[in-house]
DSSP file (Angstrom, degrees, kcal/mol; ACC not computed):
  #  RESIDUE AA STRUCTURE BP1 BP2  ACC     N-H-->O    O-->H-N    N-H-->O    O-->H-N    TCO  KAPPA ALPHA  PHI   PSI    X-CA   Y-CA   Z-CA
    1    1 A M     >        0   0    0      0, 0.0     4,-2.2     0, 0.0     5,-0.2   0.000 360.0 360.0 360.0 -46.5  121.3   14.5  127.5
    2    2 A E  H  >  +     0   0    0      1,-0.2     4,-3.0     2,-0.2     5,-0.2   0.895 360.0  53.9 -62.4 -39.2  118.3   14.5  125.1
    3    3 A R  H  > S+     0   0    0      1,-0.2     4,-2.2     2,-0.2    -1,-0.2   0.887 108.3  49.8 -62.1 -39.2  116.5   12.0  127.2
    4    4 A I  H  > S+     0   0    0      2,-0.2     4,-1.9     1,-0.2    -2,-0.2   0.931 113.6  44.6 -65.8 -46.2  116.9   14.3  130.3
    5    5 A I  H  X S+     0   0    0     -4,-2.2     4,-2.3     2,-0.2    -2,-0.2   0.919 113.7  49.5 -66.5 -43.7  115.6   17.4  128.4
    6    6 A D  H  X S+     0   0    0     -4,-3.0     4,-2.4     1,-0.2    -1,-0.2   0.890 110.0  52.7 -62.2 -37.8  112.7   15.5  126.9
    7    7 A G  H  X S+     0   0    0     -4,-2.2     4,-1.7    -5,-0.2    -1,-0.2   0.878 107.6  51.6 -64.1 -37.9  111.9   14.1  130.4
    8    8 A L  H  X S+     0   0    0     -4,-1.9     4,-1.1     2,-0.2    -2,-0.2   0.943 111.3  46.3 -62.8 -48.0  111.9   17.6  131.8
    9    9 A V  H  < S+     0   0    0     -4,-2.3     3,-0.3     1,-0.2     6,-0.3   0.897 115.9  46.2 -62.0 -40.7  109.5   18.8  129.1
   10   10 A D  H  < S+     0   0    0     -4,-2.4    -1,-0.2     1,-0.2    -2,-0.2   0.766 106.1  59.8 -73.3 -25.2  107.2   15.8  129.6
   11   11 A S  H  < S+     0   0    0     -4,-1.7     2,-0.5     1,-0.2    -1,-0.2   0.751 106.5  45.1 -79.3 -23.3  107.2   16.1  133.4
   12   12 A V    ><  -     0   0    0     -4,-1.1     3,-2.0    -3,-0.3    -1,-0.2  -0.931  68.1-159.8-126.6 107.8  105.7   19.5  133.6
   13   13 A E  T 3  S+     0   0    0     -2,-0.5    -1,-0.1     1,-0.3    -2,-0.1   0.805  89.6  59.2 -55.5 -34.1  102.7   20.1  131.3
   14   14 A E  T 3  S+     0   0    0     76,-0.1    76,-2.2    75,-0.1     2,-0.4   0.569  77.1 106.7 -78.4  -8.2  103.1   23.9  131.4
   15   15 A I  E <   -A   89   0A   0     -3,-2.0    74,-0.3    -6,-0.3     3,-0.1  -0.606  46.4-175.4 -72.6 124.2  106.6   23.9  130.0
   16   16 A K  E     -     0   0A   0     72,-2.7     2,-0.3    -2,-0.4    73,-0.2   0.708  60.9 -22.2 -92.7 -24.5  106.4   25.1  126.4
   17   17 A G  E     -A   88   0A   0     71,-1.6    71,-2.9    15,-0.2    -1,-0.3  -0.960  50.4-155.1-179.2 161.8  110.0   24.6  125.5
   18   18 A V  E     +A   87   0A   0     13,-0.5    13,-3.2    -2,-0.3     2,-0.3  -0.993  11.3 176.6-145.9 145.1  113.6   24.2  126.6
   19   19 A Y  E     -AB  86  30A   0     67,-2.3    67,-3.0    -2,-0.3     2,-0.4  -0.990  23.2-133.2-149.5 156.5  117.0   24.8  125.1
   20   20 A L  E     -AB  85  29A   0      9,-2.4     8,-2.1    -2,-0.3     9,-1.0  -0.894  25.2-173.7-106.5 133.8  120.6   24.5  126.2
   21   21 A Y  E     -AB  84  27A   0     63,-2.4    63,-2.9    -2,-0.4     2,-0.3  -0.982  10.4-156.9-129.8 135.9  123.0   27.4  125.4
   22   22 A D  E >>  -AB  83  26A   0      4,-2.5     3,-1.2    -2,-0.4     4,-1.2  -0.831  32.2-114.1-109.9 158.1  126.7   27.7  125.9
   23   23 A F  T 34 S+     0   0    0     59,-2.4    60,-0.1    -2,-0.3    -1,-0.0   0.456 108.2  77.2 -73.7   1.5  128.5   31.1  126.1
   24   24 A N  T 34 S-     0   0    0     58,-0.3    -1,-0.3     2,-0.1     3,-0.1   0.167 121.0-101.6 -88.9  16.7  130.3   30.4  122.8
   25   25 A K  T <4 S+     0   0    0     -3,-1.2     2,-0.4     1,-0.2    -2,-0.2   0.877  80.1 135.8  65.4  42.2  127.0   31.4  121.2
   26   26 A N  E  <  -B   22   0A   0     -4,-1.2    -4,-2.5    16,-0.0     2,-0.7  -0.953  52.4-142.1-119.3 139.3  125.9   27.8  120.5
   27   27 A I  E     -B   21   0A   0     -2,-0.4    -6,-0.2    -6,-0.2     3,-0.2  -0.904  18.4-174.5 -94.7 116.0  122.6   26.1  121.0
   28   28 A L  E     +     0   0A   0     -8,-2.1     2,-0.3    -2,-0.7    -1,-0.2   0.807  69.7   3.7 -83.8 -31.6  123.5   22.6  122.2
   29   29 A L  E     -B   20   0A   0     -9,-1.0    -9,-2.4   -28,-0.0     2,-0.5  -0.953  66.8-159.3-156.5 134.7  120.0   21.2  122.2
   30   30 A N  E     +B   19   0A   0     -2,-0.3   -11,-0.2   -11,-0.2     8,-0.0  -0.960  26.9 154.5-128.2 117.7  116.7   22.8  121.2
   31   31 A R        +     0   0    0    -13,-3.2   -13,-0.5    -2,-0.5   -12,-0.2  -0.178  41.1 126.4-125.8  36.9  113.2   21.7  122.3
   32   32 A M  S    S-     0   0    0    -15,-0.3   -15,-0.2     1,-0.1    -2,-0.0  -0.565  73.3 -81.8 -89.7 158.8  111.6   25.1  121.8
   33   33 A P    >   -     0   0    0      0, 0.0     3,-2.1     0, 0.0    -1,-0.1  -0.268  41.6-114.6 -58.2 148.1  108.5   25.6  119.6
   34   34 A E  T 3  S+     0   0    0      1,-0.3    -2,-0.0    -3,-0.1    -3,-0.0   0.680 108.0  78.8 -61.2 -18.4  109.2   25.8  115.9
   35   35 A I  T 3  S+     0   0    0      2,-0.1     2,-0.6     1,-0.0    -1,-0.3   0.756  80.4  81.0 -62.1 -23.4  108.0   29.4  115.9
   36   36 A F  S <  S-     0   0    0     -3,-2.1     2,-0.1     4,-0.0    -4,-0.1  -0.758  75.3-146.3 -90.2 120.9  111.4   30.4  117.4
   37   37 A S     >  -     0   0    0     -2,-0.6     4,-2.0     1,-0.1     5,-0.2  -0.396  25.7-112.8 -76.7 161.2  114.2   30.7  114.9
   38   38 A E  H  > S+     0   0    0      1,-0.2     4,-2.3     2,-0.2     5,-0.2   0.897 119.1  55.1 -60.6 -39.0  117.7   29.8  116.0
   39   39 A E  H  > S+     0   0    0      1,-0.2     4,-2.3     2,-0.2    -1,-0.2   0.916 107.3  48.3 -61.1 -43.8  118.7   33.5  115.6
   40   40 A S  H  > S+     0   0    0      1,-0.2     4,-2.3     2,-0.2    -1,-0.2   0.868 111.1  51.0 -67.0 -34.6  115.9   34.6  118.0
   41   41 A L  H  X S+     0   0    0     -4,-2.0     4,-2.6     2,-0.2    -1,-0.2   0.883 109.7  50.2 -68.6 -37.7  116.9   31.9  120.5
   42   42 A L  H  X S+     0   0    0     -4,-2.3     4,-2.5     2,-0.2    -2,-0.2   0.916 110.8  49.2 -65.0 -42.8  120.5   33.2  120.3
   43   43 A V  H  X S+     0   0    0     -4,-2.3     4,-2.0     2,-0.2    -2,-0.2   0.934 112.7  47.7 -61.8 -46.2  119.4   36.8  120.9
   44   44 A L  H  X S+     0   0    0     -4,-2.3     4,-2.3     1,-0.2    -2,-0.2   0.933 111.8  49.8 -60.1 -46.5  117.3   35.7  123.9
   45   45 A A  H  X S+     0   0    0     -4,-2.6     4,-2.5     1,-0.2    -1,-0.2   0.904 108.7  52.1 -61.4 -41.9  120.1   33.7  125.4
   46   46 A E  H  X S+     0   0    0     -4,-2.5     4,-2.2     1,-0.2    -1,-0.2   0.881 109.6  49.8 -63.0 -37.2  122.6   36.5  125.0
   47   47 A K  H  X S+     0   0    0     -4,-2.0     4,-2.4     2,-0.2    -1,-0.2   0.898 110.3  50.2 -66.6 -39.7  120.1   38.8  126.8
   48   48 A M  H  X S+     0   0    0     -4,-2.3     4,-2.6     2,-0.2    -2,-0.2   0.894 109.4  51.3 -65.6 -39.0  119.8   36.3  129.6
   49   49 A V  H  X S+     0   0    0     -4,-2.5     4,-2.9     2,-0.2     5,-0.2   0.926 110.2  49.4 -62.7 -44.5  123.6   36.0  129.9
   50   50 A R  H  X S+     0   0    0     -4,-2.2     4,-2.5     2,-0.2    -2,-0.2   0.925 112.3  47.7 -60.4 -44.4  123.8   39.8  130.2
   51   51 A N  H  X S+     0   0    0     -4,-2.4     4,-2.5     2,-0.2    -2,-0.2   0.910 112.6  49.1 -63.1 -42.0  121.1   39.8  132.9
   52   52 A L  H  X S+     0   0    0     -4,-2.6     4,-2.5     2,-0.2    -2,-0.2   0.930 112.2  47.6 -63.3 -45.6  122.8   37.0  134.8
   53   53 A N  H  X S+     0   0    0     -4,-2.9     4,-1.4     2,-0.2    -2,-0.2   0.882 110.8  52.0 -64.6 -37.7  126.2   38.7  134.6
   54   54 A L  H  X S+     0   0    0     -4,-2.5     4,-0.6    -5,-0.2     3,-0.4   0.933 111.1  47.5 -62.4 -45.4  124.6   42.0  135.8
   55   55 A G  H >X S+     0   0    0     -4,-2.5     4,-3.0     1,-0.2     3,-1.2   0.901 108.9  54.2 -61.1 -41.0  123.0   40.2  138.7
   56   56 A K  H 3< S+     0   0    0     -4,-2.5    -1,-0.2     1,-0.3    -2,-0.2   0.768  95.3  68.1 -66.0 -25.0  126.3   38.5  139.5
   57   57 A S  H 3< S+     0   0    0     -4,-1.4    -1,-0.3    -3,-0.4    -2,-0.2   0.778 118.4  22.3 -66.3 -22.9  128.1   41.9  139.7
   58   58 A H  H << S+     0   0    0     -3,-1.2    -2,-0.2    -4,-0.6    -1,-0.2   0.675 137.2  31.5-110.1 -29.2  126.0   42.6  142.8
   59   59 A Y    ><  -     0   0    0     -4,-3.0     3,-2.2    -5,-0.2    -1,-0.2  -0.799  66.7-170.2-133.3  89.2  125.1   39.1  144.0
   60   60 A P  T 3  S+     0   0    0      0, 0.0    -4,-0.1     0, 0.0    -1,-0.1   0.704  82.7  57.4 -58.0 -23.5  127.9   36.7  143.1
   61   61 A D  T 3  S+     0   0    0     -6,-0.1    -5,-0.1    -5,-0.0     2,-0.1   0.411  74.4 124.0 -91.2   4.3  125.9   33.6  144.0
   62   62 A I    <   +     0   0    0     -3,-2.2     3,-0.1    -7,-0.1    -6,-0.1  -0.401  27.2 168.8 -64.6 138.8  123.0   34.3  141.7
   63   63 A A        +     0   0    0      1,-0.2    15,-3.3    -2,-0.1     2,-0.3   0.291  54.7  50.3-133.8   6.6  122.4   31.3  139.3
   64   64 A E  E     -C   77   0A   0     13,-0.2     2,-0.3   -12,-0.1    13,-0.2  -0.996  50.2-176.1-152.5 140.2  119.0   32.1  137.7
   65   65 A V  E     -C   76   0A   0     11,-2.0    11,-3.0    -2,-0.3     2,-0.3  -0.972  11.7-162.5-133.7 152.8  117.3   35.0  135.9
   66   66 A S  E     -C   75   0A   0     -2,-0.3     2,-0.4     9,-0.2     9,-0.2  -0.967  13.0-156.5-137.5 151.1  113.8   35.2  134.6
   67   67 A L  E     -C   74   0A   0      7,-2.8     7,-2.7    -2,-0.3     2,-0.5  -0.982  17.1-154.1-120.9 138.4  111.7   37.3  132.2
   68   68 A H  E     +C   73   0A   0     -2,-0.4     2,-0.2     5,-0.2     5,-0.2  -0.960  16.5 171.6-121.6 127.6  107.9   37.5  132.7
   69   69 A F        -     0   0    0      3,-2.5    -2,-0.0    -2,-0.5     0, 0.0  -0.701  47.1 -97.8-121.2 173.8  105.4   38.2  129.9
   70   70 A G  S    S+     0   0    0     -2,-0.2     3,-0.1     1,-0.2    -1,-0.0   0.901 119.9  22.6 -61.3 -43.1  101.7   38.1  129.8
   71   71 A D  S    S+     0   0    0      1,-0.2     2,-0.3    19,-0.1    -1,-0.2   0.443 129.1  19.3-109.9  -1.0  101.4   34.6  128.3
   72   72 A S        -     0   0    0     18,-0.2    -3,-2.5    19,-0.1     2,-0.3  -0.990  55.8-144.5-162.2 158.6  104.7   33.0  129.2
   73   73 A N  E     -CD  68  89A   0     16,-2.9    16,-2.6    -2,-0.3     2,-0.4  -0.917  12.0-154.6-121.9 151.4  107.8   33.2  131.5
   74   74 A I  E     -CD  67  88A   0     -7,-2.7    -7,-2.8    -2,-0.3     2,-0.4  -0.995  10.3-173.8-130.0 126.8  111.4   32.4  130.6
   75   75 A T  E     -CD  66  87A   0     12,-2.6    12,-3.0    -2,-0.4     2,-0.5  -0.967   9.2-160.4-121.1 136.2  113.9   31.3  133.1
   76   76 A A  E     -CD  65  86A   0    -11,-3.0   -11,-2.0    -2,-0.4     2,-0.5  -0.972  10.5-168.3-115.0 119.4  117.6   30.8  132.5
   77   77 A K  E     -CD  64  85A   0      8,-2.8     8,-2.7    -2,-0.5     2,-0.4  -0.914  24.7-120.3-109.6 132.0  119.4   28.6  135.1
   78   78 A E  E     - D   0  84A   0    -15,-3.3     6,-0.2    -2,-0.5     3,-0.1  -0.548  26.0-177.7 -71.2 124.3  123.2   28.4  135.1
   79   79 A M  E    S-     0   0A   0      4,-2.5     2,-0.3     1,-0.4    -1,-0.2   0.863  72.2 -26.4 -87.5 -42.9  124.3   24.8  134.6
   80   80 A R  E >  S- D   0  83A   0      3,-1.0     3,-1.4    30,-0.0    -1,-0.4  -0.838  90.0 -68.7-154.0-173.2  128.0   25.7  135.0
   81   81 A S  T 3  S+     0   0    0     -2,-0.3     3,-0.0     1,-0.3    -3,-0.0   0.631 131.5  32.1 -66.6 -10.7  130.0   28.8  134.4
   82   82 A D  T 3  S+     0   0    0      1,-0.1   -59,-2.4   -60,-0.0     2,-0.3   0.213 109.4  66.5-131.1  17.4  129.5   28.7  130.6
   83   83 A R  E <   -AD  22  80A   0     -3,-1.4    -4,-2.5   -61,-0.2    -3,-1.0  -0.997  52.5-161.6-144.2 146.2  126.1   27.1  130.0
   84   84 A L  E     -AD  21  78A   0    -63,-2.9   -63,-2.4    -2,-0.3     2,-0.6  -0.959  14.3-147.4-124.3 144.2  122.5   27.9  130.6
   85   85 A L  E     -AD  20  77A   0     -8,-2.7    -8,-2.8    -2,-0.4     2,-0.5  -0.965  25.7-163.4-101.9 116.0  119.3   25.8  130.7
   86   86 A I  E     -AD  19  76A   0    -67,-3.0   -67,-2.3    -2,-0.6     2,-0.4  -0.908   7.6-174.2-110.8 125.9  116.6   28.1  129.3
   87   87 A V  E     -AD  18  75A   0    -12,-3.0   -12,-2.6    -2,-0.5     2,-0.5  -0.963  13.7-159.2-125.7 132.2  113.0   27.1  129.9
   88   88 A M  E     +AD  17  74A   0    -71,-2.9   -72,-2.7    -2,-0.4   -71,-1.6  -0.937  27.1 164.7-108.1 131.6  109.8   28.7  128.6
   89   89 A F  E     -AD  15  73A   0    -16,-2.6   -16,-2.9    -2,-0.5   -74,-0.2  -0.966  42.4 -93.0-147.1 160.2  106.7   28.0  130.6
   90   90 A N    >   -     0   0    0    -76,-2.2     3,-1.9    -2,-0.3   -18,-0.2  -0.524  35.5-127.6 -70.5 135.3  103.1   29.0  131.3
   91   91 A P  T 3  S+     0   0    0      0, 0.0    -1,-0.1     0, 0.0     4,-0.1   0.706 105.5  66.5 -60.0 -19.4  102.8   31.5  134.2
   92   92 A S  T 3  S+     0   0    0    -78,-0.1     3,-0.1     2,-0.1    -2,-0.0   0.423  75.4 126.9 -82.7   3.5  100.1   29.3  135.8
   93   93 A V  S <  S-     0   0    0     -3,-1.9     2,-0.8     1,-0.1     3,-0.1  -0.215  75.8-103.7 -60.9 148.7  102.7   26.6  136.4
   94   94 A N     >  -     0   0    0      1,-0.2     4,-2.5     2,-0.1     5,-0.2  -0.671  33.7-152.9 -70.8 110.1  103.0   25.2  139.9
   95   95 A K  H  > S+     0   0    0     -2,-0.8     4,-2.7     1,-0.2     5,-0.2   0.835  90.4  52.7 -62.1 -35.3  106.3   26.9  140.8
   96   96 A Q  H  > S+     0   0    0      2,-0.2     4,-2.6     1,-0.2    -1,-0.2   0.924 110.9  46.8 -66.8 -42.7  107.4   24.3  143.3
   97   97 A K  H  > S+     0   0    0      2,-0.2     4,-2.5     1,-0.2    -2,-0.2   0.916 113.8  48.7 -64.3 -42.8  106.9   21.5  140.7
   98   98 A L  H  X S+     0   0    0     -4,-2.5     4,-2.7     2,-0.2     5,-0.2   0.947 112.4  47.9 -61.7 -48.9  108.8   23.5  138.1
   99   99 A H  H  X S+     0   0    0     -4,-2.7     4,-2.5     1,-0.2    -2,-0.2   0.928 113.2  47.6 -58.9 -46.9  111.7   24.3  140.5
  100  100 A M  H  X S+     0   0    0     -4,-2.6     4,-2.3     1,-0.2    -1,-0.2   0.912 112.8  48.8 -61.8 -43.3  111.9   20.6  141.6
  101  101 A S  H  X S+     0   0    0     -4,-2.5     4,-2.3     2,-0.2    -2,-0.2   0.903 111.9  49.0 -64.4 -41.9  111.9   19.4  138.0
  102  102 A L  H  X S+     0   0    0     -4,-2.7     4,-2.6     2,-0.2    -2,-0.2   0.915 111.2  49.5 -64.1 -43.0  114.5   21.9  136.9
  103  103 A E  H  X S+     0   0    0     -4,-2.5     4,-2.4    -5,-0.2    -2,-0.2   0.909 111.4  49.0 -64.3 -41.4  116.8   21.0  139.8
  104  104 A L  H  X S+     0   0    0     -4,-2.3     4,-2.3     2,-0.2    -1,-0.2   0.909 111.9  49.3 -63.1 -41.6  116.4   17.3  139.0
  105  105 A A  H  X S+     0   0    0     -4,-2.3     4,-2.7     2,-0.2    -2,-0.2   0.919 110.9  49.7 -63.4 -43.6  117.2   17.9  135.4
  106  106 A L  H  X S+     0   0    0     -4,-2.6     4,-2.3     2,-0.2    -2,-0.2   0.899 110.5  50.2 -64.0 -40.1  120.3   20.0  136.3
  107  107 A E  H  X S+     0   0    0     -4,-2.4     4,-1.9     2,-0.2    -1,-0.2   0.923 112.4  47.2 -62.0 -43.8  121.5   17.3  138.6
  108  108 A S  H  X S+     0   0    0     -4,-2.3     4,-1.9     1,-0.2    -2,-0.2   0.900 111.8  50.0 -65.4 -41.0  121.1   14.7  135.9
  109  109 A L  H  X S+     0   0    0     -4,-2.7     4,-2.1     1,-0.2    -1,-0.2   0.883 108.4  53.5 -65.2 -37.9  122.8   16.9  133.3
  110  110 A A  H  X S+     0   0    0     -4,-2.3     4,-2.4     1,-0.2    -1,-0.2   0.891 107.6  51.3 -63.4 -39.1  125.7   17.4  135.7
  111  111 A E  H  X S+     0   0    0     -4,-1.9     4,-2.3     2,-0.2    -1,-0.2   0.890 107.8  52.2 -64.1 -39.3  126.1   13.6  136.1
  112  112 A V  H  <>S+     0   0    0     -4,-1.9     5,-1.7     2,-0.2     6,-0.9   0.904 110.4  48.5 -62.8 -41.0  126.2   13.3  132.3
  113  113 A V  H ><5S+     0   0    0     -4,-2.1     3,-1.2     1,-0.2    -2,-0.2   0.920 110.7  50.3 -64.3 -44.4  129.0   15.9  132.1
  114  114 A V  H 3<5S+     0   0    0     -4,-2.4    -2,-0.2     1,-0.3    -1,-0.2   0.882 107.0  54.5 -62.4 -39.2  131.0   14.1  134.9
  115  115 A E  T 3<5S-     0   0    0     -4,-2.3    -1,-0.3    -5,-0.2    -2,-0.2   0.580 114.2-120.3 -72.4  -8.0  130.7   10.8  133.1
  116  116 A G  T < 5S+     0   0    0     -3,-1.2    -3,-0.2    -4,-0.4     3,-0.1   0.582  80.3 120.8  82.4   9.2  132.1   12.5  130.0
  117  117 A V  S   <S+     0   0    0     -5,-1.7     2,-0.4     1,-0.2    -4,-0.2   0.818  79.7  29.6 -73.5 -30.4  129.2   11.8  127.8
  118  118 A W              0   0    0     -6,-0.9    -2,-0.3    -9,-0.1    -1,-0.2  -0.991 360.0 360.0-135.2 124.8  128.6   15.5  127.1
  119  119 A S              0   0    0     -2,-0.4    -1,-0.1    -3,-0.1    -6,-0.0   0.417 360.0 360.0-117.2 360.0  131.3   18.1  127.1
């Protein structure tokens, strides 16, 4: 799991950080800049979960929500019904490259879950 996340961060230069969050209010893996405390990451993740659930109330197939700031963007992609992959990246990122990298990471993480390495 760590290798997959580290590979994601290394594959896209504009990615500033990544973390995995489960809906039991746990950070499973953190590769965010040290400036972010665990408490601030939990607050952010909870806001992303609320936004995702709000979106699902109108569009049940939604699987991703994003926040956009002047100097960074944050996207939360649903890994399964109880986990998010949260990525912070520079707004100048090549969106196609980012999307492809995120999808590959999610596929690899799903394989790890199926193999029982990560529950």
